[in-house]
VOZATOR-142661 format. One line per 5 residues: number of its first residue (from 0); for each residue x, y, z of C-alpha. Coordinates in steps of 0.001 Angstrom, whole numbers. Example, Ala and Ser with C-alpha at 12.3 -4.5 7.8 and 13.67 -1.06 7.14 Angstrom:
0 = 12300 -4500 7800  13670 -1060 7140
This chain:
0 = 96095 58650 25670  99669 57403 24960  100848 60911 25034  99252 61602 28416  100669 58356 29833
5 = 104230 59089 28571  103992 62582 30028  102983 61386 33453  104901 58121 33814  108305 59892 34139
10 = 107508 60592 37819  105904 57240 38584  108613 55581 40781  109082 51845 40199  110433 51392 43763
15 = 107220 52799 45222  105244 50509 42923  107199 47480 44160  106907 48584 47823  103204 48673 47578
20 = 103044 45353 45743  105130 43567 48390  103206 44943 51419  99876 44267 49792  101001 40787 48840
25 = 102075 40021 52362  98791 41236 53969  96634 39319 51430  98776 36200 51785  98473 36191 55638
30 = 94702 36706 55463  94159 33928 52843  96602 31481 54530  95093 31971 57941  91536 31470 56584
35 = 92468 28482 54532  94355 26718 57401  91271 27189 59596  89011 25785 56886  91264 22816 56387
40 = 91784 21988 60026  88424 22631 61593  87120 19275 60559  89504 17669 63057  87401 19229 65846
45 = 84093 19307 64231  84048 15638 63570  85002 14901 67204  81366 13935 67768  78973 13550 64866
50 = 76005 13263 67181  76660 15702 70008  77800 19053 68779  81232 20310 69720  79736 23406 71406
55 = 77968 21180 74021  79481 20357 77492  78473 17743 79906  78673 19080 83477  78444 17106 86740
60 = 79445 17593 90338  82820 16291 91534  82502 13112 93608  84470 13534 96782  84353 12605 100468
65 = 81656 15242 101130  79298 13675 98635  80017 10067 99566  80391 9974 103365  79072 13359 104314
70 = 75725 12915 102759  76208 15680 100051  74069 15488 96866  75285 15002 93333  72023 16354 91757
75 = 71645 19876 90526  68974 21964 92190  66613 24269 90442  68490 27279 91774  71833 25917 90467
80 = 70349 25248 87054  68974 28794 86936  72381 30177 87998  74164 28457 85081  71481 29582 82637
85 = 72216 33184 83386  75925 32968 82710  77050 35033 79650  78696 32071 77928  75627 29845 78079
90 = 73112 29658 75342  70840 27053 76785  70931 24212 79406  69354 20733 79057  69093 17945 81524
95 = 70407 14354 81315  67539 12128 82314  68427 8702 83646  66581 5422 83591  64744 4462 86782
100 = 65046 765 86061  67576 -1925 85365  68697 -2767 81766  70193 -6085 80604  71364 -6514 76983
105 = 72321 -9803 75264  73710 -10576 71758  73488 -13972 70158  76743 -14778 68370  77060 -17209 65442
110 = 73481 -16537 64206  71999 -17515 67543  73367 -21095 67542  76515 -20527 69462  77553 -18523 72443
115 = 75695 -15531 73815  77098 -12400 75383  75098 -10417 77955  75798 -7380 80042  74166 -4865 82440
120 = 73541 -1482 80841  72199 1896 81679  70204 4364 79686  70234 8145 79678  68535 10690 77435
125 = 68992 14351 76540  66614 16763 74869  66298 16170 71093  67453 19808 70280  70931 18873 71613
130 = 71353 15882 69204  72934 16420 65856  71446 13282 64333  68666 12508 61987  65540 12369 64007
135 = 63960 9693 61793  66824 7264 62740  66692 8167 66434  63113 8299 67425  60686 6111 69245
140 = 56943 6067 69851  54492 3935 71752  54149 607 69916  57591 430 68446  59370 -2831 69281
145 = 62861 -1474 68555  64660 1292 70320  67632 3162 68775  70652 3551 70963  73721 5897 70699
150 = 76743 4453 72605  80227 5922 73433  83006 4782 71159  85045 4263 74239  82870 1359 75172
155 = 83449 -400 71899  87102 210 72176  87285 -1313 75644  85512 -4425 74438  87631 -4858 71327
160 = 91046 -4156 72942  90432 -5198 76432  87633 -7641 77075  87392 -9482 73760  90946 -10700 73740
165 = 90872 -11900 77286  87447 -13799 76807  88334 -15201 73364  85415 -13216 71703  85544 -11728 68191
170 = 86430 -8091 67729  83489 -6038 66333  83516 -3054 64005  81079 -131 64300  79229 -1149 61186
175 = 78971 -4757 62456  77617 -3748 65786  75106 -1372 64169  73743 -4409 62202  73432 -6684 65281
180 = 70026 -6681 67026  70270 -6393 70829  67820 -8252 73122  66918 -5872 75886  65396 -6812 79185
185 = 64030 -3869 81240  63420 -4802 84796  61899 -2660 87615  64021 -2094 90727  61994 -4685 92718
190 = 61979 -7162 89920  58226 -7356 89731  57837 -5789 86320  59702 -6802 83184  59663 -5775 79523
195 = 61514 -7402 76639  62276 -5695 73396  64830 -5181 70682  67480 -2452 70428  69765 -1313 67658
200 = 72978 847 67697  71949 3954 65743  75212 5877 66200  78265 6446 68263  79441 9370 70451
205 = 83051 10354 70807  82495 13007 73460  80350 11703 76293  80654 8333 77961  77029 7330 78149
210 = 74394 5325 76415  71570 7515 74978  68083 6484 74031  65197 8825 72821  63568 10878 75570
215 = 60059 9585 74651  61251 5966 75258  62925 6730 78642  59887 8742 79882  57545 5977 78878
220 = 59653 3242 80497  60263 5225 83615  56520 5350 84048  56023 1578 83480  59047 414 85469
225 = 60220 3291 87638  60034 3296 91365  57559 6100 91389  54779 3776 90461  53727 5494 87308
230 = 52701 8820 88953  54717 10854 86488  53295 12066 83161  55783 11783 80310  56898 14807 78380
235 = 59537 17617 78482  57886 19205 81518  57330 16094 83521  58240 16260 87296  61211 13921 87418
240 = 64114 13553 89851  66669 16286 89876  69335 15691 87217  72825 14569 88196  74292 15869 84927
245 = 73631 18797 82673  74188 19314 78986  75072 23019 78263  75175 24785 74868  77975 27314 75151
250 = 79052 30204 72948  82549 28727 72847  83789 25573 74639  87213 27201 75341  85840 30382 76953
255 = 88119 31520 79758  85122 32132 82051  84033 28499 82125  86842 26827 84198  86794 29298 87104
260 = 82999 29111 87274  82950 25346 87519  85980 25101 89846  84410 27599 92294  81224 25393 92570
265 = 82934 22088 92623  81704 20948 89172  83550 19475 86229  83236 18885 82596  82913 15228 81553
270 = 84787 13674 78674  87756 14990 76629  88246 18662 77179  91314 19007 75130  89464 19061 71810
275 = 87207 21930 73048  90227 23888 74173  92109 23235 70970  89135 24265 68850  88949 27591 70779
280 = 92696 28108 70420  92489 27383 66733  89788 30022 66305  91800 32607 68380  95054 31962 66466
285 = 93285 32053 63011  91469 35260 64068  94669 36782 65175  96562 35919 62075  93879 37257 59883
290 = 93565 40437 61854  97330 41051 61335  96841 40385 57675  93981 42941 57537  96142 45489 59242
295 = 99095 44929 56892  96650 45154 53877  95133 48349 55113  98562 49871 55730  99767 48853 52248
300 = 96620 50395 50760  97346 53583 52701  100944 53557 51483  99731 53407 47916  97316 56173 48498
305 = 99975 58380 50072  102474 57567 47315  99911 58426 44604  98938 61602 46370  102670 62701 46553
310 = 103211 61749 43018  100156 63607 41769  101113 66621 43917  104513 66677 42114  102551 66441 38763
315 = 99964 69037 39800  101074 71554 37155  100999 68867 34387  97636 67732 35545  96281 71261 35521
320 = 97634 71917 32164  96192 68775 30661  92781 69524 32091  92958 73029 30788  93797 71750 27321
325 = 90437 69810 27421  91489 66291 28340  88706 64720 30470  89311 63625 34036  88993 60047 33183
330 = 91816 60308 30599  94146 62063 32935  93431 59689 35783  93909 56447 33745  97742 56211 34136
335 = 97314 56146 37950  94388 53819 37713  96588 51354 35723  99255 51531 38494  96580 50792 41135
340 = 94926 47976 39225  98200 46401 38131  99787 46279 41534  96503 45052 43136  95949 42200 40656
345 = 99583 41152 40956  99516 41222 44747  96247 39138 44819  97598 36624 42295  100840 36160 44257
350 = 98995 35900 47526  96761 33060 46207  99673 31255 44664  101587 31499 48013  98460 30250 49747
355 = 98372 27134 47524  102088 26608 48051  101819 26834 51829  98759 24608 51743  100671 21846 50000
360 = 103152 21716 52834  100606 21110 55604  97623 19389 53924  99079 15848 53964  100009 15961 57706
365 = 96542 17256 58462  94871 14451 56407  97068 12065 58484  95347 13397 61523  91916 12667 60020
370 = 91133 16118 58705  88900 16634 55645  90359 19476 53630  88135 22447 52993  87687 24212 49719
375 = 90050 26887 48624  87124 28914 47066  86428 30941 50102  90044 32024 50445  90087 32942 46739
380 = 86893 34991 47098  88125 36855 50232  91452 37721 48403  89530 38766 45313  87125 40816 47263
385 = 89868 42579 49186  91762 43261 46027  88741 44776 44354  88047 46983 47380  91601 48251 47510
390 = 91621 49054 43780  88312 50785 43834  89186 52908 46855  92448 53992 45378  90910 54699 42066
395 = 88286 56931 43867  91146 58706 45642  92971 59241 42375  89981 60760 40685  89417 63130 43533
400 = 93039 64244 43362  92875 64810 39614  89758 67003 40075  91466 68890 42818  94279 69772 40356
405 = 91646 71685 38259  91395 74301 40899
């Protein structure tokens, strides 16, 4: 074996070896770094709302003079809902259902011996399938005396930094508010029917400015207190008023087709739209970077294959002589296998080391933005997998060239 290696290594150019090593390293480093950055940064957008998933959009009609003075409607018709359901970027559509009664909530401060704070509220609900929350903590059935509520984080911020300071009231944290029971008074529109019960804040939404309650609760109370006089049967297929807002599950919140479609119809997306666009942009940039890395890796693998082919063509007479002397194909091919394996392993190791170095430069700023760093395991596995594939493909190519030298 040593004799064969010494015979063939004279024509193995170190410069070609280094050229493949560098190009393969660059490709693998770009792929790994792009994937790792996406894994580390995606939590900034995915945590944007722990209850309503980031791929959901709340859509309503723009309120303008035609819909206030001209008698236009803000509700979505069945035809409009069907039209949006048939769009390519839409997975499914749900309806916001609103309370057909008045809601008053009060909180007893200082254990009920001091001041009380009360306010008017409103309730909405969305289909359970659109909520990313434990159903056991956000459910209600007939006979329950307490109803779980999800409120917007903006409401709590407005109270703490706006109303509380002016009124001399204490500021409240999320955990504290979740532990305070709310006294709810539900009153029909004409005031003839009244129901009192308790409520608790089960979670917070950072995407939609609304107050959500379970659909079963809202349907039941709309029957008891609504202006329709109880003629509606509760359930997902109940004949309720046309919705004024829709919740849409989209393939990607930043899809370029969404904005023109909504603008043409005079509709808009409620809430903060920057996070959705940034999440979409992050996916596009990360995908583009990794695609460039894949192309560089493929080109580097092609360079090695061509270099080995040229080298083996120059050594064709030596290879033929060795095979004629009885050396097996495996023995003759091993020197080239070593070159392929060594360059691939070194490129993969350097790429992973570079990935960790780059990650150390941006991970602390990302954590400052509230990101939860992802694991480096997936990036390591991708680099390892690509390295193995490149080595195997080139080893197969080398073996075929050695066998061709027999003829």
